[in-house]
C-alpha positions as CSV (number, residue, x, y, z in Angstrom):
1,X,0.0,0.0,0.0
2,X,1.3,3.4,-1.1
3,X,2.4,5.7,1.7
4,X,0.6,9.1,2.1
5,X,3.9,11.0,1.5
6,X,4.5,9.1,-1.7
7,X,1.0,10.0,-2.9
8,X,1.6,13.6,-2.1
9,X,4.8,13.5,-4.2
10,X,3.0,11.9,-7.2
11,X,0.2,14.4,-6.9
12,X,2.7,17.3,-6.9
13,X,4.5,15.9,-10.0
14,X,1.2,15.3,-11.8
15,X,0.1,18.9,-10.9
16,X,3.4,20.2,-12.3
17,X,3.0,18.2,-15.5
18,X,-0.5,19.5,-16.0
19,X,0.6,23.0,-15.3
20,X,3.5,22.7,-17.8
21,X,1.1,21.2,-20.4
22,X,-1.4,23.9,-19.8
23,X,1.2,26.6,-20.2
24,X,2.4,24.9,-23.5
25,X,-1.0,24.6,-24.9
26,X,-1.8,28.2,-23.9
27,X,1.4,29.4,-25.4
28,X,0.7,27.5,-28.6
29,X,-2.8,28.8,-28.9
30,X,-1.6,32.3,-28.2
31,X,1.2,32.0,-30.8
32,X,-1.0,30.6,-33.5
33,X,-4.0,32.8,-32.8
34,X,-2.4,36.1,-32.0
35,X,-2.9,38.9,-34.7
36,X,0.0,39.0,-37.1
37,X,1.5,42.2,-38.4
38,X,1.8,42.1,-42.2
39,X,2.8,44.6,-44.8
40,X,0.3,45.3,-47.5
41,X,1.0,46.3,-51.2
42,X,0.6,50.0,-51.7
43,X,-0.5,51.7,-55.0
44,X,2.3,53.4,-56.9
45,X,2.2,56.2,-59.4
46,X,4.2,56.6,-62.7
47,X,5.6,53.1,-62.8
48,X,7.9,52.5,-65.7
49,X,7.7,49.0,-67.1
50,X,10.9,47.9,-68.8
51,X,11.9,44.6,-70.4
52,X,15.5,43.3,-70.3
53,X,17.3,41.8,-73.2
54,X,20.9,40.4,-73.4
55,X,22.7,40.4,-76.7
56,X,25.6,41.7,-78.7
57,X,26.6,44.7,-80.7
58,X,26.0,44.2,-84.4
59,X,25.8,46.3,-87.6
60,X,22.9,46.1,-90.0
61,X,25.2,46.6,-93.0
62,X,28.3,44.4,-93.0
63,X,29.9,43.6,-96.3
64,X,32.7,41.2,-97.3
65,X,34.2,42.7,-100.4
66,X,36.7,41.5,-103.0
67,X,37.8,41.8,-106.6
68,X,35.7,40.8,-109.5
69,X,38.8,39.4,-111.2
70,X,41.9,37.5,-110.2
71,X,45.5,38.6,-110.0
72,X,48.4,39.5,-107.9
73,X,47.6,42.0,-105.1
74,X,50.0,45.0,-105.6
75,X,48.9,47.6,-103.0
76,X,46.7,47.9,-100.0
77,X,45.5,51.3,-98.7
78,X,43.4,50.4,-95.6
79,X,43.6,48.4,-92.5
80,X,41.3,47.4,-89.7
81,X,39.7,50.3,-87.8
82,X,40.2,52.8,-90.7
83,X,37.3,55.0,-91.8
84,X,37.0,54.9,-95.5
85,X,34.7,57.2,-97.5
86,X,32.6,55.8,-100.4
87,X,34.6,55.5,-103.6
88,X,38.0,55.6,-102.0
89,X,40.6,53.1,-103.2
90,X,41.3,50.3,-100.9
91,X,43.5,47.9,-102.9
92,X,44.9,47.4,-106.4
93,X,45.9,44.4,-108.5
94,X,48.8,44.3,-110.9
95,X,47.2,45.9,-114.0
96,X,49.9,45.3,-116.7
97,X,48.4,42.4,-118.5
98,X,45.0,43.9,-118.6
99,X,46.4,47.3,-119.7
100,X,47.8,45.6,-122.8
101,X,44.4,44.2,-123.6
102,X,42.9,47.7,-123.3
103,X,45.5,49.1,-125.8
104,X,44.8,46.2,-128.1
105,X,41.1,46.9,-128.0
106,X,41.7,50.7,-128.5
107,X,43.7,49.8,-131.6
108,X,40.8,47.7,-132.8
109,X,38.5,50.7,-132.5
110,X,40.9,52.8,-134.6
111,X,41.1,50.0,-137.3
112,X,37.3,49.7,-137.4
113,X,36.9,53.5,-137.7
114,X,39.3,53.5,-140.6
115,X,37.4,50.6,-142.3
116,X,34.2,52.6,-141.9
117,X,35.8,55.7,-143.5
118,X,37.1,53.5,-146.4
119,X,33.6,52.1,-146.9
120,X,32.0,55.5,-146.8
121,X,34.5,56.7,-149.4
122,X,33.6,53.7,-151.6
123,X,30.0,54.8,-151.4
124,X,30.9,58.2,-152.7
125,X,32.9,56.7,-155.6
126,X,30.0,54.3,-156.4
127,X,27.5,57.2,-156.4
128,X,29.7,59.2,-158.9
129,X,30.0,56.2,-161.2
130,X,26.3,55.6,-161.1
131,X,25.6,59.2,-162.0
132,X,28.0,59.0,-164.9
133,X,26.5,55.7,-166.2
134,X,23.0,57.1,-165.9
135,X,23.9,60.2,-167.9
136,X,25.6,58.1,-170.6
137,X,22.5,55.8,-170.7
138,X,20.2,58.8,-171.2
139,X,22.3,60.2,-174.1
140,X,22.5,56.8,-175.8
141,X,18.8,56.3,-175.5
142,X,18.2,59.6,-177.2
143,X,20.6,58.8,-180.0
144,X,19.1,55.4,-180.6
145,X,15.7,57.0,-181.1
146,X,17.3,59.2,-183.8
147,X,19.0,56.1,-185.2
148,X,22.4,57.7,-184.7
149,X,23.8,54.7,-182.8
150,X,22.9,51.0,-182.8
151,X,20.5,49.5,-180.4
152,X,23.1,47.2,-179.0
153,X,25.1,50.3,-177.8
154,X,22.0,51.7,-176.1
155,X,21.3,48.4,-174.3
156,X,25.0,48.2,-173.1
157,X,24.7,51.7,-171.6
158,X,21.5,50.7,-169.7
159,X,23.2,47.6,-168.4
160,X,26.2,49.5,-167.2
161,X,23.8,51.9,-165.3
162,X,22.1,48.9,-163.6
163,X,25.5,47.5,-162.6
164,X,26.6,50.8,-161.2
165,X,23.4,51.0,-159.1
166,X,24.0,47.5,-157.7
167,X,27.6,48.5,-156.9
168,X,26.3,51.5,-154.9
169,X,23.9,49.2,-152.9
170,X,26.8,46.9,-152.1
171,X,29.0,49.8,-151.0
172,X,26.2,51.2,-148.8
173,X,25.8,47.8,-147.1
174,X,29.5,47.6,-146.5
175,X,29.3,50.9,-144.7
176,X,26.6,49.5,-142.4
177,X,28.9,46.5,-141.8
178,X,31.8,48.8,-141.0
179,X,29.7,50.8,-138.6
180,X,28.6,47.6,-136.8
181,X,32.3,46.6,-136.6
182,X,33.1,50.0,-135.0
183,X,30.3,49.5,-132.5
184,X,31.6,46.0,-131.7
185,X,35.2,47.4,-131.3
186,X,33.9,50.2,-129.0
187,X,32.1,47.6,-126.9
188,X,35.1,45.4,-126.7
189,X,37.2,48.5,-125.6
190,X,34.6,49.3,-122.9
191,X,34.7,45.7,-121.7
192,X,38.5,45.7,-121.4
193,X,38.5,49.1,-119.7
194,X,35.9,47.8,-117.2
195,X,38.1,44.7,-116.6
196,X,41.0,47.1,-116.0
197,X,38.9,49.2,-113.6
198,X,38.1,46.0,-111.7
199,X,41.7,45.8,-110.8
200,X,41.0,48.6,-108.3
201,X,38.9,47.8,-105.2
202,X,36.9,50.8,-103.9
203,X,34.7,51.3,-100.8
204,X,31.1,50.8,-101.8
205,X,29.9,53.1,-99.0
206,X,31.2,55.2,-96.1
207,X,32.5,52.5,-93.9
208,X,34.8,51.3,-91.2
209,X,37.2,48.4,-91.9
210,X,36.4,45.5,-89.6
211,X,39.1,43.2,-90.9
212,X,41.7,43.0,-93.6
213,X,42.1,39.4,-94.8
214,X,45.1,39.4,-97.1
215,X,48.4,41.1,-97.5
216,X,50.2,42.7,-100.5
217,X,51.7,40.2,-102.9
218,X,49.0,37.6,-102.5
219,X,47.5,36.1,-105.6
220,X,43.8,36.4,-105.1
221,X,40.9,34.8,-106.9
222,X,37.7,36.2,-108.2
223,X,35.4,36.9,-105.3
224,X,37.9,36.2,-102.5
225,X,37.3,38.4,-99.5
226,X,39.8,41.2,-99.1
227,X,38.1,43.4,-96.6
228,X,35.1,43.2,-94.2
229,X,33.4,46.6,-93.9
230,X,30.6,47.9,-91.8
231,X,28.5,51.0,-92.1
232,X,28.9,52.8,-88.7
233,X,25.6,54.5,-88.8
234,X,23.8,51.1,-88.9
235,X,25.2,50.0,-85.5
236,X,22.5,48.3,-83.3
237,X,22.1,45.8,-80.5
238,X,20.7,42.4,-81.2
239,X,19.0,41.6,-77.9
240,X,17.4,38.3,-76.9
241,X,14.3,38.8,-74.8
242,X,12.3,36.1,-72.9
243,X,9.1,35.3,-74.8
244,X,7.2,35.6,-71.6
245,X,8.2,39.3,-71.4
246,X,8.3,40.2,-75.1
247,X,4.6,40.6,-75.7
248,X,4.5,44.4,-75.1
249,X,7.5,45.3,-77.2
250,X,6.8,47.4,-80.3
251,X,8.9,49.1,-82.9
252,X,9.8,52.7,-81.9
253,X,9.8,52.2,-78.2
254,X,12.5,53.9,-76.2
255,X,15.4,51.8,-74.8
256,X,18.7,52.1,-73.0
257,X,21.8,50.3,-74.0
258,X,24.7,49.3,-71.7
259,X,27.9,47.9,-73.0
260,X,30.0,45.5,-71.1
261,X,33.1,47.6,-71.6
262,X,31.3,50.7,-70.4
263,X,29.0,49.6,-67.6
264,X,28.8,53.1,-66.1
265,X,27.3,54.6,-69.2
266,X,23.9,54.4,-70.8
267,X,23.2,55.0,-74.4
268,X,19.7,56.0,-75.5
269,X,18.1,54.1,-78.4
270,X,14.9,52.7,-79.8
271,X,13.5,49.5,-81.0
272,X,14.2,49.2,-84.7
273,X,13.1,45.7,-85.6
274,X,11.4,42.7,-83.9
275,X,12.2,39.3,-85.2
276,X,9.2,37.3,-86.6
277,X,10.9,34.0,-85.7
278,X,11.8,33.1,-82.1
279,X,14.5,30.8,-80.9
280,X,12.8,27.4,-80.5
281,X,15.3,26.1,-78.0
282,X,15.9,29.0,-75.7
283,X,12.3,30.4,-76.1
284,X,13.6,33.9,-76.8
285,X,12.6,36.6,-79.2
286,X,15.2,38.6,-81.2
287,X,14.9,42.4,-80.9
288,X,17.1,44.9,-82.6
289,X,17.7,48.2,-80.7
290,X,19.3,51.0,-82.6
291,X,21.3,53.6,-80.6
292,X,20.3,57.2,-81.0
293,X,23.6,58.2,-79.5
294,X,26.3,55.6,-80.1
295,X,29.7,55.4,-78.4
296,X,32.6,56.8,-80.4
297,X,34.0,53.4,-81.0
298,X,32.2,50.1,-81.1
299,X,33.3,46.5,-81.2
300,X,31.1,44.1,-83.1
301,X,30.1,41.1,-81.0
302,X,30.6,42.9,-77.6
303,X,28.0,41.9,-75.0
304,X,25.3,44.5,-74.4
305,X,22.3,44.9,-72.3
306,X,19.1,46.5,-73.6
307,X,16.4,47.9,-71.3
308,X,13.2,48.6,-73.3
309,X,10.5,50.8,-71.9
310,X,7.2,49.1,-72.9
311,X,4.7,51.2,-70.8
312,X,4.3,53.7,-68.0
313,X,1.6,52.9,-65.4
314,X,-0.1,56.0,-64.0
315,X,-1.6,54.3,-61.0
316,X,-0.8,50.6,-60.4
317,X,-1.0,48.0,-57.7
318,X,2.1,45.9,-58.0
319,X,2.6,42.5,-56.3
320,X,6.0,40.8,-55.9
321,X,6.0,37.7,-58.1
322,X,7.3,35.6,-55.1
323,X,4.0,36.4,-53.3
324,X,1.9,34.8,-55.9
325,X,1.1,31.1,-55.8
326,X,0.3,29.1,-59.0
327,X,1.2,32.0,-61.1
328,X,0.8,31.2,-64.8
329,X,1.6,34.6,-66.2
330,X,-2.0,35.8,-66.3
331,X,-3.4,34.8,-62.9
332,X,-2.4,33.5,-59.5
333,X,-3.4,33.2,-55.9
334,X,-2.4,35.7,-53.2
335,X,-3.0,36.3,-49.5
336,X,-5.3,39.2,-48.8
337,X,-6.5,41.0,-45.7
338,X,-10.3,41.4,-45.6
339,X,-12.0,42.8,-42.5
340,X,-8.9,42.1,-40.5
341,X,-8.4,38.5,-41.3
342,X,-6.5,36.5,-43.9
343,X,-8.1,35.2,-47.1
344,X,-6.9,33.5,-50.3
345,X,-7.9,35.2,-53.6
346,X,-7.2,34.3,-57.3
347,X,-6.4,37.6,-59.1
348,X,-5.6,38.4,-62.7
349,X,-2.4,40.2,-63.6
350,X,-0.9,42.3,-66.4
351,X,2.5,43.7,-67.0
352,X,5.6,42.8,-65.0
353,X,8.3,45.3,-64.1
354,X,12.1,44.7,-64.1
355,X,11.9,44.2,-60.3
356,X,9.6,41.2,-60.8
357,X,6.6,43.2,-59.6
358,X,3.3,42.2,-61.3
359,X,0.4,44.6,-62.0
360,X,-3.0,43.6,-60.5
361,X,-5.7,43.9,-63.1
362,X,-8.7,42.3,-61.5
363,X,-10.2,40.0,-58.9
364,X,-9.5,42.1,-55.8
365,X,-12.6,42.8,-53.6
366,X,-13.4,46.3,-52.6
367,X,-11.5,47.4,-49.4
368,X,-9.2,44.3,-49.5
369,X,-5.4,44.6,-49.2
370,X,-2.8,42.3,-50.7
371,X,-0.1,40.9,-48.4
372,X,3.3,41.8,-49.8
373,X,5.4,39.2,-48.0
374,X,3.6,36.0,-46.8
375,X,4.8,34.5,-43.5
376,X,4.9,31.2,-41.9
377,X,1.7,30.4,-40.0
378,X,-0.7,32.0,-42.5
379,X,-4.1,30.4,-42.7
380,X,-7.4,31.7,-43.8
381,X,-9.4,33.4,-41.1
382,X,-6.4,34.3,-38.9
383,X,-6.5,37.8,-37.5
384,X,-3.8,40.2,-38.9
385,X,-2.8,43.8,-38.4
386,X,-1.4,45.9,-41.2
387,X,2.0,47.6,-40.6
388,X,1.4,51.1,-39.3
389,X,-2.0,50.3,-38.0
390,X,-2.6,50.9,-34.3
391,X,-3.4,47.8,-32.2
392,X,-7.1,47.4,-31.4
């Protein structure tokens, strides 16, 4: 049988355990039911919505140029980085062989012109002979009618007049042939002169030399690249933008460009072109941003950042993306404060800012607030108090 003292000790221990359990339960209930202090999303004015794109510096006009004929490269007059005006001489091939062809063609023109002059002189002689034979024929026809000469003599005079007329026709046709030969010789000369001019390589536009591919003395082939040129006024940034953010981009929108080599500077620009084909692997859209004020010197292929301003929100309620559950780009679930207690609401969303803040476009009840930073212990119906609100 348990002694009275031992019973008292067990009762004391049991009372202590009950007291500790009561304190624990009370503390738990207090901790889980106490009003939480939360921060609500506040409306903001004049919010600039920008889209980020990462890409490289490129040029819209980049040309790889070379000679239209082959030969030994005699001189080069430009190197990489040089600014060359349109029409300026960049390189020259050895022209001696072609110069001989030009002189030969020029001599051919002179010979053809002399042949034409000779044919024209023959026409004059044939016209004189024809006039003489016709006059003789007329006299003899008159004399034969008076029976002064024989009929055979008259017929011979008529025949000679006909032969002279035929000779004149042949002479005139030879003039036409001579003129055609002159035209052919002139064309041949123009062709050889054009081939000679092709021994000089000129800048097709105002350009900057990106690269020189050969050196003097090299025997180059037709179409072989000698220089790579770019038009400096066509510099732009090829930026790759996430498809999920690219829907609001339009041609003409303002943008800022930052170069990797000049991270402390921003260059103003605008959207010049939007690619109509996206990258199927990376799910990115190509956007070309032209700079309105370009740096003094650019380097093709340099990494660049483009920040494109797609909209300005006059009055917006912006929710951090991390505060949205089941967000699919158009809707999601957030914690709201309604009549002092927590609730779950599915809202619709619009644009997203560069800070990953999403614009609320619908679904929020009148008088409700959106919790900016959800906390552990949230459950629907729990009492909350907004930051800055006096305790009740």
